[in-house]
C-alpha atoms as one frame of an Amber mdcrd trajectory, in Angstrom:
protein
 -83.798  69.426-112.257 -81.497  70.770-109.364 -82.480  69.723-106.097 -80.142
  71.108-103.363 -79.769  70.104-100.021 -82.501  72.492 -98.241 -84.750  70.960
-100.882 -84.264  67.627 -99.740 -84.540  68.483 -96.309 -87.735  70.312 -96.605
 -88.693  67.037 -98.907 -88.247  64.757 -96.250 -89.777  66.717 -93.536 -93.031
  66.996 -95.338 -93.128  63.441 -96.032 -93.005  62.642 -92.411 -95.428  65.235
 -91.342 -97.757  63.547 -94.113 -97.053  60.355 -92.521 -97.644  61.135 -89.200
-100.610  63.099 -90.103-102.025  59.996 -91.937-101.273  57.646 -88.771-102.881
  60.133 -86.630-106.142  60.017 -88.906-106.047  56.562 -88.815-106.055  56.389
 -84.910-108.499  58.406 -84.358-110.821  56.720 -87.319-110.006  53.238 -85.366
-110.816  54.610 -81.831-114.153  56.579 -83.290-115.495  52.870 -84.351-114.517
  50.906 -81.250-116.369  53.707 -79.514-119.388  53.502 -81.960-119.674  49.928
 -80.977-119.291  49.537 -77.390-120.648  46.047 -77.415-117.704  44.483 -79.494
-115.556  46.518 -76.795-117.687  45.287 -73.833-117.428  41.308 -74.939-113.659
  41.764 -75.829-112.633  43.224 -72.722-114.929  40.383 -70.514-112.870  37.687
 -72.774-109.137  39.366 -72.154-110.312  39.359 -68.592-112.398  36.587 -68.378
-109.888  34.193 -65.433-111.908  36.890 -62.898-114.773  36.764 -63.568-115.325
  32.423 -64.180-113.930  29.719 -63.079-114.281  26.367 -65.587-114.678  23.154
 -64.572-111.376  20.919 -63.697-112.078  19.618 -67.191-110.960  22.825 -69.171
-108.488  24.180 -66.765-105.297  22.827 -68.334-103.151  25.566 -68.079-100.878
  23.928 -70.742-103.302  24.252 -73.126-104.321  27.741 -74.749-107.787  28.924
 -73.697-110.139  28.138 -76.558-112.451  30.660 -77.973-114.722  29.824 -80.931
-116.574  32.267 -82.707-119.706  31.750 -84.734-120.992  33.907 -87.701-119.504
  37.299 -88.832-120.134  40.692 -87.552-118.914  43.723 -86.567-117.393  41.527
 -83.595-115.627  39.358 -85.532-112.510  41.507 -86.127-112.429  42.544 -82.283
-112.475  38.718 -81.459-109.713  38.136 -84.038-107.770  40.782 -81.929-107.783
  38.644 -79.122-105.933  35.704 -81.242-102.628  34.900 -79.095-103.072  37.388
 -76.594-102.929  36.162 -73.057-104.928  35.970 -70.260-103.825  37.808 -66.710
-102.455  34.881 -65.598-100.423  33.947 -68.789-102.584  31.687 -70.422-102.637
  32.150 -74.168-106.044  32.718 -76.108-106.671  30.549 -79.207-109.464  32.162
 -81.205-110.897  29.462 -83.691-114.145  30.765 -86.290-116.444  27.213 -86.281
-119.962  26.366 -88.226-123.058  26.061 -86.482-123.103  22.157 -87.601-120.309
  21.508 -85.968-119.575  23.163 -82.803-116.804  22.703 -81.106-117.678  20.534
 -77.411-114.104  21.919 -75.717-114.518  25.690 -76.386-114.184  27.638 -73.304
-116.641  29.982 -75.299-118.664  29.912 -77.963-119.287  33.660 -78.773-122.420
  33.958 -81.596-122.319  36.756 -83.588-125.978  38.592 -83.536-125.998  38.154
 -86.978-125.497  34.681 -87.288-129.291  32.964 -87.715-128.288  29.474 -88.823
-127.953  27.984 -85.170-130.670  26.390 -83.917-131.744  25.555 -80.664-130.818
  21.932 -81.259-127.428  22.619 -82.432-126.539  24.675 -78.919-128.585  21.368
 -76.713-125.323  19.565 -78.457-122.811  21.246 -76.036-125.255  20.948 -73.142
-122.965  19.359 -70.175-119.637  20.369 -72.354-118.423  23.570 -70.033-118.969
  26.015 -72.099-119.924  29.686 -71.805-122.297  31.181 -74.986-121.842  34.774
 -74.962-123.997  36.599 -77.390-123.927  40.458 -79.240-127.524  40.897 -79.482
-130.431  39.385 -78.564-131.297  35.967 -80.443-134.012  33.850 -79.220-131.626
  30.871 -77.852-130.976  29.820 -74.453-127.178  31.503 -74.247-125.558  32.143
 -70.554-124.074  35.548 -71.438-125.578  38.510 -74.193-124.345  41.942 -74.306
-126.942  44.361 -76.361-126.691  48.305 -76.623-130.087  49.721 -75.653-131.757
  53.016 -75.878-132.990  54.447 -72.447-134.666  58.192 -72.072-132.679  59.077
 -75.240-129.141  58.058 -73.557-127.505  54.641 -75.367-126.113  51.987 -72.804
-124.781  48.366 -72.796-126.708  46.172 -71.204-125.202  42.539 -70.054-127.651
  39.676 -68.942-127.026  36.641 -67.571-128.873  33.638 -67.505-127.601  32.044
 -63.945-129.289  28.635 -64.425-127.486  27.831 -67.588-124.567  29.018 -66.136
-124.766  26.354 -62.910-126.047  23.680 -65.701-122.577  24.073 -67.440-120.368
  23.648 -64.275-119.563  27.653 -64.583-118.489  29.500 -61.383-119.713  33.060
 -62.488-118.254  35.745 -59.687-119.414  38.281 -57.774-117.322  40.650 -60.108
-119.432  39.293 -63.447-122.857  38.947 -61.322-122.531  43.024 -60.233-121.225
  43.687 -63.838-124.453  41.651 -65.530-126.655  44.679 -65.152-127.034  48.447
 -67.166-123.713  49.980 -68.155-123.470  53.741 -68.992-121.471  53.654 -72.521
-119.360  56.851 -71.497-118.232  55.094 -68.305-117.166  52.058 -69.965-114.857
  53.639 -72.685-113.278  55.857 -70.284-111.967  52.705 -68.467
């Protein structure tokens, strides 16, 4: 079969158009996924900007070391937290994400994110973290002493993200919670949040 320059050019153009369409579809799918799980977006955005929400004790403010996020359990949140690995906080400090097991919770983590799907964590294991200055965060209400909880709730037919903060637990860990986080720890409209 003979192929002239016009045919080659036409085939190339169609390949470029097809590739562009596929990229657009992939991007729209990724965006719709993030909008369907605003709890993940809220937690990830909080961690990415955490230095404006929480101040850690002196022992955990060594700027030469990465900001350490420990992730326990697997859920749809896992992928979102993975994306934060090796990004930087606004002050330039690198974020390091490590996946951990319930029986080996690290005492040097700045944040421990407990996946809602994880049911292996016991109050006794969480007790080991007392006094280590670790901010505990969960996506979904689990019956454990956790400092920061982010939930998706239905209120009057409207889906909202609700963030609750245990100030007594935070104070016990010598974590200074900023006014910005205290103001955020109320119901947040999903549509407003995803527009940011």
